[in-house]
N, C-alpha and C positions, 0 to 999 in steps of 0.2 A: 320336755317338749310341750306338755300340757300347760306349764306355767307361762311359757312364751306365748301360747295361743290366748291364754286368759288375759295376759297383759295387753296384747294387741287388741283384744276385744274391749277392754276397758278404755283404751285410747280412742275407740270408735264411738264412745258414749260421752255426752257432755258431763260436766261435774255435777255436784249436788246443790243443795240449797245455798250454801255459802258462796259457791261460784256464781250462781245466778244473781244473788244479792249484790255482789261486787259489780256485775255487769249493769245493774239497774241504777247505780249511783249517778252517772252522767245524766240520765233521763230525769231522775228526781231533782237534781239541781236545776235543770232546764225548765221544769214544769212549775217552779215556785211562782213566777209572776202570773201565769195563766190560771193556776188553781186559786190563788188569792183574788184575782180579778173576777173569777166566776162567783165567789162568795159575795163580793161587793155588789156585783151586778144582780145577783139573785135577790138581795135585799132591796136594791133600787127598783127591781121589777115587781116588788110587792110580795115575794114569797116569804113564808115564815122560816125560822131557823131549821125547823124539823123538815119542812118541805124541801129546803135547799140540800140538807144532808141526805134526805131520802133520794133525791135526784142523783146526787153524786155517788151514792152507794149502789143504787139499782141500775141506773143508766150507765154510769162510769164510762163515758165517752165524751171527751172534751168538745170536739167539734159539734156533736149532736146537742150537747147541753147548751152551748152558746147559741146555736141556731134556734133551739126551743125558746130560750130567753128572748132572743130578738123577735121571734114571731109572737110571743106572749105580750111583749111591750107594744107591738103595733096592732094588737087586737085580733090576731088570727084565732080561729076556733080551735078547741082542744082536739077535735077529730083530725083536723089538718096538721096540727103539731105532731100528733102521734104517727100519722102517715109519713110525714117528712122525716122524722127521726128514724122510723123503721127503714126507710129507703137509704138514709145515710149510713145506717149500721148494717145494711145487707152485706157489705163487704166482709163482715166478720164471719159469714158462712164460708166464704172462700178461704179466708185466713185460717180458720179452724180446720178445714179440710186439708189444707197444705201441711199444717203442723201435725195433724193426725197421722199422716203418712210417714212421718219421721219418728213416731213414738213406738215404744216397745209393744208387742202384742200381749194381750192378756191383762191390760190395765182395767181396773174397775170402771165400768161405764159411768158411775156417779162421780168418781174422781175426775174422769175425763171431761164430763159436763161442767164440773166446777172450774177446772182449769180453763176451759174455753169461755166461761162467763167472765173471768178476769182478764181475758186476752185483749190487748189494745194494739194500736198501730205500732207503738214503740216496742212493746214486749215481743210482738210478732217479728219485727225487724231484728231484734237481738237474737231471737231463737233461730231465725232463718239464716243469719250470717255465721252461725257456728259451723266450724269445719267438721265436727263429728257428725256421722251419719244419723245417729240416734239421739233424740232429745229426751233426756230423762225427766220424769214428772217433778222430781225434787228441784231440778234446775229451773223449770218453769215457775214453780212456787216461789223460788228465791228471787226470780225476776219480777213476778207479778204482785205478790203481796206487799212488798215495800212501796211499790208505785201506787197501789190501791189505798193503802193506809195514809201515805203522804198526801194524795189528792184530797181525801176526805178531811184530814186534819187541817190542811190549808184552806179548804172551803170554809170550815168553821172559823179559822183565823180571819179570813177575808170578811166574812159576815159580821163577826164581832168588831173587827177593825173599823167598820163604817162609823161607829160611835165616836171615833177619834178624828174623823175626817170632816172637813167643811162640807156643807151641803152642795155648794157649787162644784166641788171636786168630785163628790159622789155622782152628781148628774152627768159630769163629763166622762165618767168611766164607761159610758155606753160605747165610746169610740174604741174601747179595748177589744170588742167583738171583731171589728173590722181590722184592727191592727193584728190580731191573732191570725185571722184568715190570710191576710197579706203575708205574714211571716211564714205561713205554711205554703202558700201558692207560689210566691216569687222565686224562692230557690229551686223548686221543682220546674217551674216554667223556664228558668234560665238554662237548665240542663237538658230539658226534654222538649222538642218541638211538639210532640203529641200533647203534653201537659199544657203548653202554651195555647195551642189551638182549641183544646177542650175548654180551657178557662175563658178565653175570649169569646167562644161560642156561647157559653153559659151566661156571660155578662151581657152580650148583645141580645140574646133571647129574653133575658130578664128585663132589660130596658124596653124592648119592643112590647112585651106583654104589659108593662106598666104604663107606657106613654101612648100607645096607639089607641084611639077612641074605640076601635072594634073590640078591644079587650078590657075596656074601662070597668066593666062589672065583674071581671074575673077575680075570684078569691085569691088573695096574695099567697096563701099557703099553697094553693093549687098551682099558681104561677111558678113558684119555686120548684115544685115537683116536676112540672113540664119542662122548665129550663134545664134542670139537672139531668133529667132523663134523656131529653133530646141531645144535649151536649155529649152525654155518654155514648149515645148511638152514633153521633158524628165521629167521635174518637175511635169507636170500634170499627167503623167502615173505612176510615182513612188510614188507620194504623192497626191492622190485624195483629194478633199475638205473634211475637217474634220478629215483627217488622217495624218496631217503633223507631222513629227517626229522632236522633239526638242532635242538639245544636252544638 
């Protein structure tokens, strides 16, 4: 009887490191272009190789890193860049809280902190979609470490690879930022009316803050923060939790 209960309990927990690593493979394959594009764009933006690697290792958030590079290239102050990236990454607090509720009790706080440092949108999605009620730390390490290492190695490859690319092609890589965001936004907007409305709201507000004479002197970094924050509020008001409309 005890063996039956033990087996049932194990089925209620995700696998270990190897199981997590297998789950990370599709993500790793999909991140190759964007990770290399970041390395190329980092050099184009004037960052040193060490600054580029430091950003990928410490920030480790693709959308925030591309946004920071974009703002850096248009001359936004460092303070505004830090504020914007902090707002973009605020969602990690909610993701960490959600995963924490599915982890075993008694886990070392330092290990839990480290696990949440490596948490990304992709690894959160993988962990959240597991049928087992409990997400094992080993499983999370298996998902997150390969993604982290791949992102940083490909950042380096992209940075070094600029030496073999024509200067005109390097300059045109700036469009990769917008292509990346479109690749993220369009699929979500097609499936969710809420995502579509929030996206259109942010785009409209950003355009108004840029082109209306009244806001001509407004800092671009602050304009991004206002647009994103206001669009999020609009989405929260129109689509409360549990009432999201899907197309």
